[in-house]
All heavy atoms as TSV, in Angstrom:
chain	resi	resn	atom	element	x	y	z
A	1	MET	N	N	-90.946	38.128	30.513
A	1	MET	CA	C	-91.644	39.432	30.611
A	1	MET	C	C	-91.944	39.715	31.994
A	1	MET	O	O	-92.086	38.816	32.856
A	1	MET	CB	C	-92.926	39.384	29.834
A	1	MET	CG	C	-92.978	39.812	28.393
A	1	MET	SD	S	-94.645	39.908	27.963
A	1	MET	CE	C	-94.343	40.527	26.337
A	2	THR	N	N	-91.921	40.929	32.314
A	2	THR	CA	C	-92.307	41.383	33.737
A	2	THR	C	C	-93.915	41.173	33.908
A	2	THR	O	O	-94.628	40.991	32.874
A	2	THR	CB	C	-91.948	42.829	33.910
A	2	THR	OG1	O	-92.754	43.658	33.029
A	2	THR	CG2	C	-90.492	43.086	33.813
A	3	THR	N	N	-94.241	41.310	35.113
A	3	THR	CA	C	-95.699	41.101	35.430
A	3	THR	C	C	-96.377	42.163	34.679
A	3	THR	O	O	-97.562	41.948	34.135
A	3	THR	CB	C	-95.966	41.263	36.885
A	3	THR	OG1	O	-95.061	40.381	37.613
A	3	THR	CG2	C	-97.373	41.071	37.302
A	4	GLU	N	N	-95.984	43.494	34.652
A	4	GLU	CA	C	-96.648	44.530	34.020
A	4	GLU	C	C	-96.761	44.287	32.473
A	4	GLU	O	O	-97.747	44.437	31.884
A	4	GLU	CB	C	-95.992	45.852	34.261
A	4	GLU	CG	C	-96.014	46.371	35.598
A	4	GLU	CD	C	-95.093	45.618	36.624
A	4	GLU	OE1	O	-94.011	45.107	36.135
A	4	GLU	OE2	O	-95.343	45.573	37.712
A	5	GLY	N	N	-95.650	43.732	31.873
A	5	GLY	CA	C	-95.668	43.417	30.500
A	5	GLY	C	C	-96.632	42.382	30.121
A	5	GLY	O	O	-97.295	42.415	29.079
A	6	VAL	N	N	-96.773	41.359	31.010
A	6	VAL	CA	C	-97.687	40.242	30.760
A	6	VAL	C	C	-99.138	40.771	30.812
A	6	VAL	O	O	-99.905	40.471	29.980
A	6	VAL	CB	C	-97.450	39.102	31.789
A	6	VAL	CG1	C	-98.529	38.009	31.608
A	6	VAL	CG2	C	-96.126	38.464	31.404
A	7	LYS	N	N	-99.398	41.632	31.828
A	7	LYS	CA	C	-100.778	42.185	31.891
A	7	LYS	C	C	-101.113	43.032	30.742
A	7	LYS	O	O	-102.223	42.943	30.159
A	7	LYS	CB	C	-100.855	43.055	33.156
A	7	LYS	CG	C	-100.911	42.304	34.418
A	7	LYS	CD	C	-100.935	43.203	35.608
A	7	LYS	CE	C	-100.994	42.328	36.973
A	7	LYS	NZ	N	-100.917	43.256	38.114
A	8	ALA	N	N	-100.169	43.879	30.231
A	8	ALA	CA	C	-100.435	44.583	29.002
A	8	ALA	C	C	-100.725	43.771	27.869
A	8	ALA	O	O	-101.577	44.012	27.020
A	8	ALA	CB	C	-99.245	45.548	28.733
A	9	TYR	N	N	-99.866	42.746	27.616
A	9	TYR	CA	C	-99.985	41.814	26.484
A	9	TYR	C	C	-101.388	41.102	26.584
A	9	TYR	O	O	-102.059	40.885	25.551
A	9	TYR	CB	C	-99.001	40.752	26.566
A	9	TYR	CG	C	-98.941	39.763	25.353
A	9	TYR	CD1	C	-98.474	40.187	24.142
A	9	TYR	CD2	C	-99.695	38.516	25.500
A	9	TYR	CE1	C	-98.539	39.226	23.073
A	9	TYR	CE2	C	-99.802	37.697	24.459
A	9	TYR	CZ	C	-99.141	38.038	23.256
A	9	TYR	OH	O	-99.170	37.096	22.112
A	10	ARG	N	N	-101.831	40.707	27.757
A	10	ARG	CA	C	-103.067	40.007	27.949
A	10	ARG	C	C	-104.321	40.917	27.561
A	10	ARG	O	O	-105.277	40.510	27.025
A	10	ARG	CB	C	-103.261	39.484	29.277
A	10	ARG	CG	C	-102.483	38.154	29.510
A	10	ARG	CD	C	-102.870	37.706	30.793
A	10	ARG	NE	N	-102.054	36.397	31.086
A	10	ARG	CZ	C	-101.930	35.898	32.246
A	10	ARG	NH1	N	-102.493	36.471	33.295
A	10	ARG	NH2	N	-101.234	34.755	32.476
A	11	ARG	N	N	-104.145	42.342	27.947
A	11	ARG	CA	C	-105.110	43.252	27.608
A	11	ARG	C	C	-105.299	43.324	26.086
A	11	ARG	O	O	-106.367	43.478	25.525
A	11	ARG	CB	C	-104.885	44.568	28.139
A	11	ARG	CG	C	-105.367	44.790	29.628
A	11	ARG	CD	C	-105.249	46.201	30.061
A	11	ARG	NE	N	-103.950	46.878	29.815
A	11	ARG	CZ	C	-103.075	46.788	30.811
A	11	ARG	NH1	N	-103.233	46.112	31.953
A	11	ARG	NH2	N	-101.783	47.407	30.670
A	12	MET	N	N	-104.187	43.371	25.455
A	12	MET	CA	C	-104.188	43.443	23.895
A	12	MET	C	C	-104.608	42.219	23.189
A	12	MET	O	O	-105.077	42.323	22.116
A	12	MET	CB	C	-102.794	43.956	23.511
A	12	MET	CG	C	-102.471	45.278	23.931
A	12	MET	SD	S	-100.679	45.777	23.602
A	12	MET	CE	C	-100.680	45.547	21.839
A	13	ASN	N	N	-104.345	41.008	23.910
A	13	ASN	CA	C	-104.658	39.772	23.274
A	13	ASN	C	C	-105.474	38.842	24.229
A	13	ASN	O	O	-104.942	37.984	24.928
A	13	ASN	CB	C	-103.307	38.946	23.067
A	13	ASN	CG	C	-102.480	39.805	22.061
A	13	ASN	OD1	O	-102.627	39.728	20.843
A	13	ASN	ND2	N	-101.506	40.327	22.630
A	14	PRO	N	N	-106.829	39.184	24.280
A	14	PRO	CA	C	-107.681	38.493	25.248
A	14	PRO	C	C	-107.603	36.967	24.866
A	14	PRO	O	O	-107.487	36.480	23.756
A	14	PRO	CB	C	-109.020	38.970	24.865
A	14	PRO	CG	C	-108.910	40.217	24.152
A	14	PRO	CD	C	-107.495	40.179	23.504
A	15	GLY	N	N	-107.594	36.151	25.933
A	15	GLY	CA	C	-107.487	34.745	25.848
A	15	GLY	C	C	-106.065	34.142	25.842
A	15	GLY	O	O	-105.879	32.873	25.781
A	16	SER	N	N	-105.104	35.042	25.938
A	16	SER	CA	C	-103.749	34.610	25.943
A	16	SER	C	C	-103.405	33.888	27.162
A	16	SER	O	O	-103.898	34.178	28.323
A	16	SER	CB	C	-102.830	35.807	25.739
A	16	SER	OG	O	-101.535	35.524	26.054
A	17	LYS	N	N	-102.586	32.889	27.131
A	17	LYS	CA	C	-102.144	32.091	28.265
A	17	LYS	C	C	-100.514	32.487	28.621
A	17	LYS	O	O	-99.913	31.688	29.241
A	17	LYS	CB	C	-102.262	30.680	28.093
A	17	LYS	CG	C	-103.717	30.373	27.838
A	17	LYS	CD	C	-103.935	28.806	27.630
A	17	LYS	CE	C	-105.375	28.502	27.479
A	17	LYS	NZ	N	-105.616	27.100	27.130
A	18	LEU	N	N	-100.121	33.564	28.332
A	18	LEU	CA	C	-98.780	34.058	28.678
A	18	LEU	C	C	-98.535	34.121	30.093
A	18	LEU	O	O	-99.438	34.611	30.822
A	18	LEU	CB	C	-98.526	35.411	27.904
A	18	LEU	CG	C	-97.075	35.958	27.984
A	18	LEU	CD1	C	-96.245	35.054	27.174
A	18	LEU	CD2	C	-97.033	37.360	27.566
A	19	LYS	N	N	-97.391	33.604	30.511
A	19	LYS	CA	C	-97.172	33.516	31.891
A	19	LYS	C	C	-95.814	34.322	32.259
A	19	LYS	O	O	-94.973	34.543	31.373
A	19	LYS	CB	C	-96.996	32.181	32.505
A	19	LYS	CG	C	-98.309	31.302	32.283
A	19	LYS	CD	C	-98.037	29.843	32.800
A	19	LYS	CE	C	-99.303	29.028	32.485
A	19	LYS	NZ	N	-99.059	27.675	32.806
A	20	THR	N	N	-95.612	34.748	33.423
A	20	THR	CA	C	-94.442	35.443	33.876
A	20	THR	C	C	-93.302	34.392	34.122
A	20	THR	O	O	-93.580	33.137	34.210
A	20	THR	CB	C	-94.596	36.289	35.103
A	20	THR	OG1	O	-95.012	35.480	36.113
A	20	THR	CG2	C	-95.551	37.340	34.828
A	21	ALA	N	N	-92.107	34.943	34.430
A	21	ALA	CA	C	-91.015	33.988	34.662
A	21	ALA	C	C	-91.171	33.202	35.945
A	21	ALA	O	O	-91.864	33.646	36.990
A	21	ALA	CB	C	-89.687	34.822	34.722
A	22	VAL	N	N	-90.491	32.054	36.042
A	22	VAL	CA	C	-90.583	31.230	37.262
A	22	VAL	C	C	-89.331	31.663	38.105
A	22	VAL	O	O	-88.261	31.440	37.735
A	22	VAL	CB	C	-90.471	29.714	36.952
A	22	VAL	CG1	C	-90.336	28.905	38.256
A	22	VAL	CG2	C	-91.611	29.312	36.053
A	23	THR	N	N	-89.614	32.451	39.228
A	23	THR	CA	C	-88.580	33.123	39.841
A	23	THR	C	C	-88.352	32.483	41.306
A	23	THR	O	O	-87.411	32.852	41.910
A	23	THR	CB	C	-88.761	34.615	39.921
A	23	THR	OG1	O	-90.063	34.786	40.648
A	23	THR	CG2	C	-88.730	35.353	38.676
A	24	GLU	N	N	-89.215	31.572	41.788
A	24	GLU	CA	C	-88.940	31.021	43.049
A	24	GLU	C	C	-87.776	30.149	43.131
A	24	GLU	O	O	-87.339	29.619	42.096
A	24	GLU	CB	C	-90.163	30.137	43.622
A	24	GLU	CG	C	-91.599	30.510	43.431
A	24	GLU	CD	C	-92.225	30.324	41.963
A	24	GLU	OE1	O	-92.516	29.160	41.579
A	24	GLU	OE2	O	-92.390	31.388	41.431
A	25	LYS	N	N	-87.282	30.011	44.330
A	25	LYS	CA	C	-86.065	29.206	44.526
A	25	LYS	C	C	-86.418	27.628	44.360
A	25	LYS	O	O	-85.691	26.886	43.920
A	25	LYS	CB	C	-85.387	29.449	45.787
A	25	LYS	CG	C	-84.691	30.849	45.743
A	25	LYS	CD	C	-83.772	31.025	46.913
A	25	LYS	CE	C	-83.186	32.356	46.872
A	25	LYS	NZ	N	-82.276	32.631	47.962
A	26	LYS	N	N	-87.610	27.337	44.907
A	26	LYS	CA	C	-88.026	25.993	44.887
A	26	LYS	C	C	-89.502	25.783	44.397
A	26	LYS	O	O	-90.395	25.695	45.065
A	26	LYS	CB	C	-87.931	25.260	46.246
A	26	LYS	CG	C	-86.474	25.079	46.702
A	26	LYS	CD	C	-86.571	24.306	48.084
A	26	LYS	CE	C	-85.115	24.147	48.509
A	26	LYS	NZ	N	-84.985	23.402	49.773
A	27	PRO	N	N	-89.651	26.005	42.940
A	27	PRO	CA	C	-90.927	25.981	42.401
A	27	PRO	C	C	-91.440	24.518	42.508
A	27	PRO	O	O	-90.713	23.542	42.650
A	27	PRO	CB	C	-90.737	26.434	41.012
A	27	PRO	CG	C	-89.358	26.180	40.710
A	27	PRO	CD	C	-88.559	26.144	41.946
A	28	GLY	N	N	-92.811	24.425	42.200
A	28	GLY	CA	C	-93.412	23.145	42.266
A	28	GLY	C	C	-93.040	22.394	40.937
A	28	GLY	O	O	-92.196	22.846	40.258
A	29	LYS	N	N	-93.578	21.218	40.716
A	29	LYS	CA	C	-93.204	20.236	39.699
A	29	LYS	C	C	-93.354	20.913	38.294
A	29	LYS	O	O	-92.509	20.915	37.471
A	29	LYS	CB	C	-93.935	18.923	39.803
A	29	LYS	CG	C	-93.362	17.836	38.850
A	29	LYS	CD	C	-94.087	16.571	39.071
A	29	LYS	CE	C	-93.595	15.493	38.172
A	29	LYS	NZ	N	-94.322	14.248	38.374
A	30	LYS	N	N	-94.650	21.399	38.078
A	30	LYS	CA	C	-94.910	21.895	36.737
A	30	LYS	C	C	-94.047	23.260	36.433
A	30	LYS	O	O	-93.522	23.434	35.385
A	30	LYS	CB	C	-96.318	22.247	36.551
A	30	LYS	CG	C	-97.278	21.138	36.222
A	30	LYS	CD	C	-98.693	21.497	35.934
A	30	LYS	CE	C	-99.500	20.404	35.583
A	30	LYS	NZ	N	-100.841	20.719	35.187
A	31	ARG	N	N	-93.963	24.077	37.435
A	31	ARG	CA	C	-93.204	25.315	37.235
A	31	ARG	C	C	-91.691	25.017	37.076
A	31	ARG	O	O	-91.044	25.756	36.314
A	31	ARG	CB	C	-93.449	26.236	38.370
A	31	ARG	CG	C	-94.935	26.828	38.196
A	31	ARG	CD	C	-95.272	27.769	39.447
A	31	ARG	NE	N	-94.445	29.087	39.486
A	31	ARG	CZ	C	-94.609	30.091	38.712
A	31	ARG	NH1	N	-95.631	30.105	37.775
A	31	ARG	NH2	N	-93.865	31.077	38.904
A	32	SER	N	N	-91.199	24.058	37.836
A	32	SER	CA	C	-89.761	23.770	37.623
A	32	SER	C	C	-89.567	23.205	36.309
A	32	SER	O	O	-88.387	23.461	35.701
A	32	SER	CB	C	-89.249	22.800	38.757
A	32	SER	OG	O	-89.957	21.556	38.703
A	33	ALA	N	N	-90.454	22.370	35.734
A	33	ALA	CA	C	-90.262	21.896	34.410
A	33	ALA	C	C	-90.325	22.885	33.371
A	33	ALA	O	O	-89.592	22.914	32.365
A	33	ALA	CB	C	-91.383	20.960	34.157
A	34	ARG	N	N	-91.226	23.982	33.624
A	34	ARG	CA	C	-91.234	25.150	32.700
A	34	ARG	C	C	-89.933	25.853	32.762
A	34	ARG	O	O	-89.392	26.340	31.717
A	34	ARG	CB	C	-92.402	25.940	33.163
A	34	ARG	CG	C	-92.879	26.961	32.201
A	34	ARG	CD	C	-94.156	27.482	32.498
A	34	ARG	NE	N	-94.186	28.941	31.999
A	34	ARG	CZ	C	-94.117	30.027	32.849
A	34	ARG	NH1	N	-94.008	29.795	34.186
A	34	ARG	NH2	N	-94.027	31.174	32.414
A	35	ARG	N	N	-89.285	26.028	33.880
A	35	ARG	CA	C	-88.001	26.763	34.005
A	35	ARG	C	C	-86.969	25.963	33.346
A	35	ARG	O	O	-86.125	26.584	32.613
A	35	ARG	CB	C	-87.748	26.918	35.508
A	35	ARG	CG	C	-86.302	27.656	35.631
A	35	ARG	CD	C	-85.750	27.517	37.014
A	35	ARG	NE	N	-86.378	28.591	37.846
A	35	ARG	CZ	C	-86.291	28.548	39.206
A	35	ARG	NH1	N	-85.481	27.715	39.882
A	35	ARG	NH2	N	-86.813	29.535	39.914
A	36	LYS	N	N	-86.854	24.733	33.585
A	36	LYS	CA	C	-85.888	23.809	32.979
A	36	LYS	C	C	-86.007	24.013	31.431
A	36	LYS	O	O	-84.991	24.066	30.697
A	36	LYS	CB	C	-86.005	22.398	33.434
A	36	LYS	CG	C	-84.927	21.495	32.914
A	36	LYS	CD	C	-85.232	20.093	33.489
A	36	LYS	CE	C	-84.148	19.229	33.021
A	36	LYS	NZ	N	-84.367	17.815	33.406
A	37	SER	N	N	-87.165	23.950	30.877
A	37	SER	CA	C	-87.375	24.053	29.409
A	37	SER	C	C	-87.015	25.472	28.908
A	37	SER	O	O	-86.311	25.536	27.975
A	37	SER	CB	C	-88.906	23.900	29.130
A	37	SER	OG	O	-89.177	24.052	27.828
A	38	PHE	N	N	-87.328	26.535	29.636
A	38	PHE	CA	C	-86.830	27.844	29.248
A	38	PHE	C	C	-85.295	27.995	29.182
A	38	PHE	O	O	-84.729	28.464	28.229
A	38	PHE	CB	C	-87.452	28.982	30.041
A	38	PHE	CG	C	-86.932	30.246	29.811
A	38	PHE	CD1	C	-87.461	31.030	28.704
A	38	PHE	CD2	C	-85.831	30.813	30.539
A	38	PHE	CE1	C	-86.873	32.267	28.346
A	38	PHE	CE2	C	-85.208	32.009	30.225
A	38	PHE	CZ	C	-85.832	32.744	29.101
A	39	CYS	N	N	-84.719	27.434	30.273
A	39	CYS	CA	C	-83.289	27.638	30.380
A	39	CYS	C	C	-82.598	26.775	29.304
A	39	CYS	O	O	-81.513	27.348	28.781
A	39	CYS	CB	C	-82.822	27.070	31.776
A	39	CYS	SG	S	-83.334	28.253	33.100
A	40	ALA	N	N	-83.052	25.657	28.902
A	40	ALA	CA	C	-82.514	24.864	27.815
A	40	ALA	C	C	-82.725	25.599	26.542
A	40	ALA	O	O	-81.708	25.706	25.743
A	40	ALA	CB	C	-83.212	23.554	27.796
A	41	ARG	N	N	-83.859	26.228	26.272
A	41	ARG	CA	C	-84.062	26.886	25.012
A	41	ARG	C	C	-83.157	28.121	24.955
A	41	ARG	O	O	-82.528	28.456	23.920
A	41	ARG	CB	C	-85.537	27.419	24.897
A	41	ARG	CG	C	-86.433	26.394	24.520
A	41	ARG	CD	C	-87.789	26.857	24.087
A	41	ARG	NE	N	-88.304	27.886	24.843
A	41	ARG	CZ	C	-89.122	27.915	25.944
A	41	ARG	NH1	N	-89.392	26.577	26.378
A	41	ARG	NH2	N	-89.472	28.871	26.601
A	42	SER	N	N	-83.009	28.883	26.036
A	42	SER	CA	C	-82.254	30.170	26.128
A	42	SER	C	C	-80.786	29.784	26.045
A	42	SER	O	O	-80.033	30.719	25.566
A	42	SER	CB	C	-82.576	30.999	27.325
A	42	SER	OG	O	-82.289	30.334	28.487
A	43	ALA	N	N	-80.314	28.633	26.488
A	43	ALA	CA	C	-78.964	28.283	26.312
A	43	ALA	C	C	-78.648	28.186	24.850
A	43	ALA	O	O	-77.444	28.522	24.375
A	43	ALA	CB	C	-78.651	26.993	27.025
A	44	GLY	N	N	-79.515	27.670	24.103
A	44	GLY	CA	C	-79.341	27.473	22.598
A	44	GLY	C	C	-79.194	28.971	21.984
A	44	GLY	O	O	-78.434	29.193	21.091
A	45	GLN	N	N	-80.046	29.872	22.461
A	45	GLN	CA	C	-79.978	31.183	21.970
A	45	GLN	C	C	-78.563	31.828	22.345
A	45	GLN	O	O	-77.931	32.627	21.585
A	45	GLN	CB	C	-80.964	32.095	22.621
A	45	GLN	CG	C	-82.374	31.651	22.145
A	45	GLN	CD	C	-82.563	32.038	20.700
A	45	GLN	OE1	O	-82.392	33.089	20.309
A	45	GLN	NE2	N	-83.147	31.064	19.913
A	46	MET	N	N	-77.907	31.479	23.499
A	46	MET	CA	C	-76.669	31.988	23.889
A	46	MET	C	C	-75.596	31.517	22.838
A	46	MET	O	O	-74.651	32.288	22.500
A	46	MET	CB	C	-76.305	31.537	25.255
A	46	MET	CG	C	-77.253	31.912	26.336
A	46	MET	SD	S	-76.759	33.537	27.037
A	46	MET	CE	C	-75.351	33.075	28.092
A	47	LYS	N	N	-75.724	30.301	22.308
A	47	LYS	CA	C	-74.911	29.842	21.320
A	47	LYS	C	C	-75.061	30.539	19.971
A	47	LYS	O	O	-74.166	30.821	19.219
A	47	LYS	CB	C	-74.961	28.294	21.179
A	47	LYS	CG	C	-74.511	27.470	22.295
A	47	LYS	CD	C	-74.717	26.006	22.038
A	47	LYS	CE	C	-74.376	25.248	23.313
A	47	LYS	NZ	N	-74.607	23.722	23.189
A	48	LYS	N	N	-76.313	30.689	19.684
A	48	LYS	CA	C	-76.613	31.363	18.355
A	48	LYS	C	C	-76.255	32.807	18.333
A	48	LYS	O	O	-75.918	33.348	17.288
A	48	LYS	CB	C	-78.142	31.205	18.112
A	48	LYS	CG	C	-78.615	31.488	16.737
A	48	LYS	CD	C	-79.998	31.203	16.500
A	48	LYS	CE	C	-80.450	31.507	15.093
A	48	LYS	NZ	N	-81.807	31.133	14.798
A	49	PHE	N	N	-76.360	33.537	19.422
A	49	PHE	CA	C	-76.121	34.836	19.448
A	49	PHE	C	C	-74.916	35.182	20.423
A	49	PHE	O	O	-75.149	35.670	21.547
A	49	PHE	CB	C	-77.287	35.748	19.798
A	49	PHE	CG	C	-78.477	35.499	18.773
A	49	PHE	CD1	C	-79.540	34.789	19.269
A	49	PHE	CD2	C	-78.369	36.172	17.654
A	49	PHE	CE1	C	-80.569	34.509	18.350
A	49	PHE	CE2	C	-79.573	35.958	16.724
A	49	PHE	CZ	C	-80.567	35.078	17.091
A	50	PRO	N	N	-73.703	35.010	20.094
A	50	PRO	CA	C	-72.596	35.090	21.052
A	50	PRO	C	C	-72.322	36.613	21.458
A	50	PRO	O	O	-71.905	36.756	22.562
A	50	PRO	CB	C	-71.243	34.679	20.167
A	50	PRO	CG	C	-71.741	34.643	18.766
A	50	PRO	CD	C	-73.236	34.526	18.735
A	51	LYS	N	N	-72.702	37.578	20.619
A	51	LYS	CA	C	-72.582	38.955	21.094
A	51	LYS	C	C	-73.549	39.248	22.271
A	51	LYS	O	O	-73.203	39.868	23.272
A	51	LYS	CB	C	-73.010	39.964	19.949
A	51	LYS	CG	C	-71.784	40.316	19.105
A	51	LYS	CD	C	-72.266	41.440	18.214
A	51	LYS	CE	C	-71.210	41.784	17.211
A	51	LYS	NZ	N	-71.707	42.810	16.210
A	52	ALA	N	N	-74.714	38.744	22.251
A	52	ALA	CA	C	-75.732	38.894	23.331
A	52	ALA	C	C	-75.333	38.130	24.511
A	52	ALA	O	O	-75.513	38.496	25.677
A	52	ALA	CB	C	-77.085	38.402	22.853
A	53	ALA	N	N	-74.641	37.051	24.334
A	53	ALA	CA	C	-74.185	36.077	25.368
A	53	ALA	C	C	-73.064	36.820	26.110
A	53	ALA	O	O	-72.985	36.696	27.411
A	53	ALA	CB	C	-73.763	34.809	24.893
A	54	LYS	N	N	-72.268	37.625	25.531
A	54	LYS	CA	C	-71.242	38.322	26.250
A	54	LYS	C	C	-71.581	39.538	26.870
A	54	LYS	O	O	-70.980	39.971	27.804
A	54	LYS	CB	C	-70.091	38.630	25.160
A	54	LYS	CG	C	-69.333	37.403	24.694
A	54	LYS	CD	C	-68.351	37.763	23.686
A	54	LYS	CE	C	-67.818	36.404	22.983
A	54	LYS	NZ	N	-66.937	36.723	21.845
A	55	ASN	N	N	-72.771	40.139	26.430
A	55	ASN	CA	C	-73.164	41.379	26.953
A	55	ASN	C	C	-74.009	41.241	28.230
A	55	ASN	O	O	-75.062	40.556	28.109
A	55	ASN	CB	C	-73.941	42.303	25.942
A	55	ASN	CG	C	-74.386	43.495	26.472
A	55	ASN	OD1	O	-74.124	43.967	27.543
A	55	ASN	ND2	N	-75.174	44.206	25.639
A	56	PRO	N	N	-73.581	41.535	29.522
A	56	PRO	CA	C	-74.404	41.255	30.489
A	56	PRO	C	C	-75.820	42.032	30.658
A	56	PRO	O	O	-76.632	41.616	31.403
A	56	PRO	CB	C	-73.476	41.709	31.780
A	56	PRO	CG	C	-72.512	42.707	31.242
A	56	PRO	CD	C	-72.374	42.209	29.710
A	57	ASN	N	N	-75.880	43.039	29.792
A	57	ASN	CA	C	-77.158	43.853	29.882
A	57	ASN	C	C	-78.127	43.450	28.609
A	57	ASN	O	O	-79.012	44.260	28.443
A	57	ASN	CB	C	-76.935	45.316	29.804
A	57	ASN	CG	C	-76.256	45.774	31.182
A	57	ASN	OD1	O	-76.591	45.172	32.241
A	57	ASN	ND2	N	-75.262	46.574	31.131
A	58	SER	N	N	-77.769	42.526	27.933
A	58	SER	CA	C	-78.612	42.086	26.778
A	58	SER	C	C	-79.971	41.553	27.279
A	58	SER	O	O	-80.053	41.030	28.469
A	58	SER	CB	C	-77.901	41.065	25.907
A	58	SER	OG	O	-77.810	39.852	26.524
A	59	ARG	N	N	-80.957	41.561	26.427
A	59	ARG	CA	C	-82.272	41.097	26.809
A	59	ARG	C	C	-82.238	39.709	27.126
A	59	ARG	O	O	-82.902	39.150	28.035
A	59	ARG	CB	C	-83.337	41.287	25.703
A	59	ARG	CG	C	-83.681	42.786	25.515
A	59	ARG	CD	C	-84.571	43.013	24.308
A	59	ARG	NE	N	-85.945	42.358	24.451
A	59	ARG	CZ	C	-86.911	42.913	25.172
A	59	ARG	NH1	N	-86.795	44.128	25.694
A	59	ARG	NH2	N	-88.047	42.224	25.226
A	60	LEU	N	N	-81.433	38.888	26.457
A	60	LEU	CA	C	-81.280	37.472	26.609
A	60	LEU	C	C	-80.572	37.209	28.103
A	60	LEU	O	O	-81.144	36.374	28.821
A	60	LEU	CB	C	-80.315	36.846	25.590
A	60	LEU	CG	C	-79.992	35.341	25.729
A	60	LEU	CD1	C	-81.276	34.474	25.741
A	60	LEU	CD2	C	-79.019	34.941	24.677
A	61	ARG	N	N	-79.613	37.905	28.313
A	61	ARG	CA	C	-78.968	37.739	29.688
A	61	ARG	C	C	-79.891	38.095	30.845
A	61	ARG	O	O	-79.909	37.616	31.944
A	61	ARG	CB	C	-77.620	38.496	29.723
A	61	ARG	CG	C	-76.620	37.871	28.870
A	61	ARG	CD	C	-75.957	36.655	29.356
A	61	ARG	NE	N	-75.269	36.797	30.699
A	61	ARG	CZ	C	-73.947	37.238	30.822
A	61	ARG	NH1	N	-73.180	37.479	29.774
A	61	ARG	NH2	N	-73.486	37.403	31.976
A	62	GLN	N	N	-80.640	39.331	30.605
A	62	GLN	CA	C	-81.613	39.707	31.638
A	62	GLN	C	C	-82.609	38.754	31.931
A	62	GLN	O	O	-83.033	38.462	33.037
A	62	GLN	CB	C	-82.110	41.061	31.216
A	62	GLN	CG	C	-81.198	42.223	31.283
A	62	GLN	CD	C	-81.774	43.440	30.724
A	62	GLN	OE1	O	-82.952	43.529	30.225
A	62	GLN	NE2	N	-80.920	44.592	30.798
A	63	ALA	N	N	-83.165	38.146	30.805
A	63	ALA	CA	C	-84.198	37.120	31.040
A	63	ALA	C	C	-83.710	35.987	31.658
A	63	ALA	O	O	-84.308	35.391	32.637
A	63	ALA	CB	C	-84.755	36.792	29.584
A	64	ARG	N	N	-82.562	35.424	31.453
A	64	ARG	CA	C	-81.944	34.353	31.997
A	64	ARG	C	C	-81.629	34.583	33.489
A	64	ARG	O	O	-81.851	33.703	34.375
A	64	ARG	CB	C	-80.555	33.814	31.324
A	64	ARG	CG	C	-80.842	33.101	30.020
A	64	ARG	CD	C	-79.629	32.734	29.396
A	64	ARG	NE	N	-78.816	31.851	30.200
A	64	ARG	CZ	C	-78.979	30.471	30.127
A	64	ARG	NH1	N	-79.870	29.935	29.534
A	64	ARG	NH2	N	-78.159	29.722	31.005
A	65	ARG	N	N	-81.286	35.867	33.749
A	65	ARG	CA	C	-81.022	36.153	35.248
A	65	ARG	C	C	-82.373	36.190	36.021
A	65	ARG	O	O	-82.434	35.731	37.146
A	65	ARG	CB	C	-80.490	37.586	35.318
A	65	ARG	CG	C	-79.670	37.918	36.479
A	65	ARG	CD	C	-79.027	39.179	36.531
A	65	ARG	NE	N	-78.231	39.457	35.242
A	65	ARG	CZ	C	-78.372	40.494	34.466
A	65	ARG	NH1	N	-79.146	41.489	34.716
A	65	ARG	NH2	N	-77.562	40.612	33.401
A	66	ARG	N	N	-83.428	36.745	35.269
A	66	ARG	CA	C	-84.798	36.779	36.007
A	66	ARG	C	C	-85.260	35.264	36.252
A	66	ARG	O	O	-85.863	35.119	37.309
A	66	ARG	CB	C	-85.675	37.578	35.011
A	66	ARG	CG	C	-86.984	37.993	35.736
A	66	ARG	CD	C	-87.800	38.842	34.818
A	66	ARG	NE	N	-87.080	40.046	34.324
A	66	ARG	CZ	C	-86.924	40.276	33.079
A	66	ARG	NH1	N	-87.377	39.552	32.023
A	66	ARG	NH2	N	-86.335	41.428	32.721
A	67	TRP	N	N	-85.045	34.417	35.339
A	67	TRP	CA	C	-85.498	32.983	35.470
A	67	TRP	C	C	-84.541	32.182	36.297
A	67	TRP	O	O	-84.839	31.033	36.567
A	67	TRP	CB	C	-85.571	32.358	34.007
A	67	TRP	CG	C	-86.734	32.717	33.301
A	67	TRP	CD1	C	-87.000	33.895	32.593
A	67	TRP	CD2	C	-87.900	31.842	33.054
A	67	TRP	NE1	N	-88.216	33.908	31.986
A	67	TRP	CE2	C	-88.852	32.623	32.186
A	67	TRP	CE3	C	-88.296	30.622	33.447
A	67	TRP	CZ2	C	-90.065	32.153	31.830
A	67	TRP	CZ3	C	-89.500	30.102	33.101
A	67	TRP	CH2	C	-90.253	30.811	32.227
A	68	ARG	N	N	-83.408	32.876	36.705
A	68	ARG	CA	C	-82.364	31.990	37.653
A	68	ARG	C	C	-81.878	30.918	36.808
A	68	ARG	O	O	-81.740	29.820	37.364
A	68	ARG	CB	C	-82.991	31.552	38.874
A	68	ARG	CG	C	-83.512	32.607	39.831
A	68	ARG	CD	C	-84.144	32.106	40.985
A	68	ARG	NE	N	-84.850	33.112	41.780
A	68	ARG	CZ	C	-84.438	33.464	42.949
A	68	ARG	NH1	N	-83.343	33.102	43.476
A	68	ARG	NH2	N	-85.125	34.476	43.564
A	69	CYS	N	N	-81.500	31.135	35.588
A	69	CYS	CA	C	-80.871	30.050	34.834
A	69	CYS	C	C	-79.324	30.063	34.998
A	69	CYS	O	O	-78.704	31.090	35.244
A	69	CYS	CB	C	-80.992	30.374	33.248
A	69	CYS	SG	S	-82.695	30.077	32.771
């Protein structure tokens, strides 16, 4: 999600711990682990949804680009 999307979600769901994508080139230890986990999960989604994997403008591909997967 984008920063604005996360802010809107938190307003609607107080107490939420939703975070934005890890976009830095060299994140810290915890953030790099979070990115690695997301990239691994989304790679599974690429296999499960081949149409989305082929479309460069799908939500899945856009998210992976944002996370630098």
